C-alpha positions, 0 to 999 in steps of 0.5 A: 568514410570506407577508410574511417570505419576499419579504424573506427571500429579497431578503436572501440573498446569492449565496454563503450560497445556494450554502453553503445548497445545498452542505447538501442542505437544500431551499431552498424551505422555507429561504427561508420560515425565515430563522432556520435560515440560519446553521445550514444554511450552516454546514453547507453550508461544512463540506461543501464545505471537506471535498470541497476537501480530499479534492480535494486529498487525492486529487490527491496520492495519484494523483500519487505513483502516476501522476506525472502532473499532468492526471491526478491534477486530473482524479481529484482533481476527480471525487474531490472531487465524489464526497465532496461528493455523498456527505457532502450526502447523508448530512447531508440524510438525517438528520431531526430527527423521532422521539425523541432515541434514534431520532434517535441510532440512525439516525446511528450508521451515517452517524458510522461512514461520516463517520468512515471517509471522514475516514480516507480524507482524512487519509492522503494529506494526512498523507504531504504533511504528513510529507514531509521525514520520510517522504522520509528514512524511504524512504532508510532502507527502501530501503538495508534492502531492498537489504541483504535482496535481496543476502542473498537473492540471496547464498543462491541463488547458494550453492543454485544453483552449491553442487553445481558448487562440490562437485564442483568442489573435490573434483576440485581435492583429487584433483588436490592429492593427486596434485601431494602425491603428487608432490612427496613423491617429488621429495623423497625423490629428492632425499634419495637423491642427497644420501645424507640417511639415513631411513626410505626413502633408503639414506643413500648419496651419488650416483645409485645403484641406489635413486635410479634407483627413486625417479626412475622413481617421481617420473616415474611420479608426474608422469605420473598428475598430467598424466594426471588433470589431462587428464582432467578439464580438460573437466570443470572447464571446464563447472563453471566456465561453470556457476558463471559463468552462476549469478552472471551471472543472479544479478547481472543480477536483483540489478541489475534488483531494485536498480533498481526498489528505487531508485524505492521512492517510491510510495504504499504505500511512503509509507504503509509509511514514515509507519507506521516513523516513528509505531513508532519516533518518540512525537511523529510518532504523536501528530502523524498521530493528531491530524491524522487526528482533525482530519479525522475531526472535520471529516468528521462534525461536519454529522452531530453538528450536525444531530444536536445542533441542536434542532427548527427551523422548517425541520424542522416545514417539512419534516416537515408537507410529508412528512407532506401527502404520506404523507397524500395518498398514503394517501388514493389507496390507499385510494380506489383499493382501494374503487373496485376493490372495487366493480367487482370487487363490480359485476362479480359482480352482473352474472354473478348 
């Protein structure tokens, strides 16, 4: 082993050393186990590229929210480092000790966490991959939201202006009744003068006593109409102003909300568009599922590699070192307990 270590250390290049660091393994033990380099370098490469994809994913997601390049770059680097550290810890925490079922039981929580990270990483990248289709679906959603907004506004207009409109129609109907009475009186007067025989006219041509009474009735109906119109004019003016105010307020709100709808292009909106595309198109749903599956597989692959790989020299060295520390700690504890018991015994004997 002593003869192999220096030679192995000289053969390890810088990039391989970096990948081994990414794997979360103990470099000191790996230098003594050259047969394990390829396995751990592969694991480190997967951890590294997962962090790279996580950075790209987070950068795109943040850019859709803040629309600021340097903010997105800064958060992408921070997120990538966090995922890198988390993946590195997940892989390094798996020990090839105990039975296979024990190893599997200890790996399940790590697989679940890795799978969840794979989903988180894959979604923003899916949004970028299907960007053209999502933009088209966003336009559809915007138009649909605008129609719903218009329907809602129409309902609110009807609700808020309804009492004013009802009262205005009642007043206008009363005016129409007065107008109808006046028109009826004017027609009867004309028939009386022309001598047209009806149940209400004498049938005599000319302006007689009946025509005079009908003229007075016509003037009375006209006066009633004009008086009522003057009476309700202020109220009608008030009702018109209130109705106009309702329409103005609703129209201002609609214009403002339509401006918001036109900017319906954020991260959550794109997720909604992607979800609707998946529901309406089987091909999109399958493609999205495969992309998500790809990143989940990429994320859990280091854990699976550690799980299914056979026990190697590195694992034996690691187990031996940890066992040595356990024995050393147990020995120190036993010695400490024994020394404490002796001191207590001596203390009791001195007082006896």
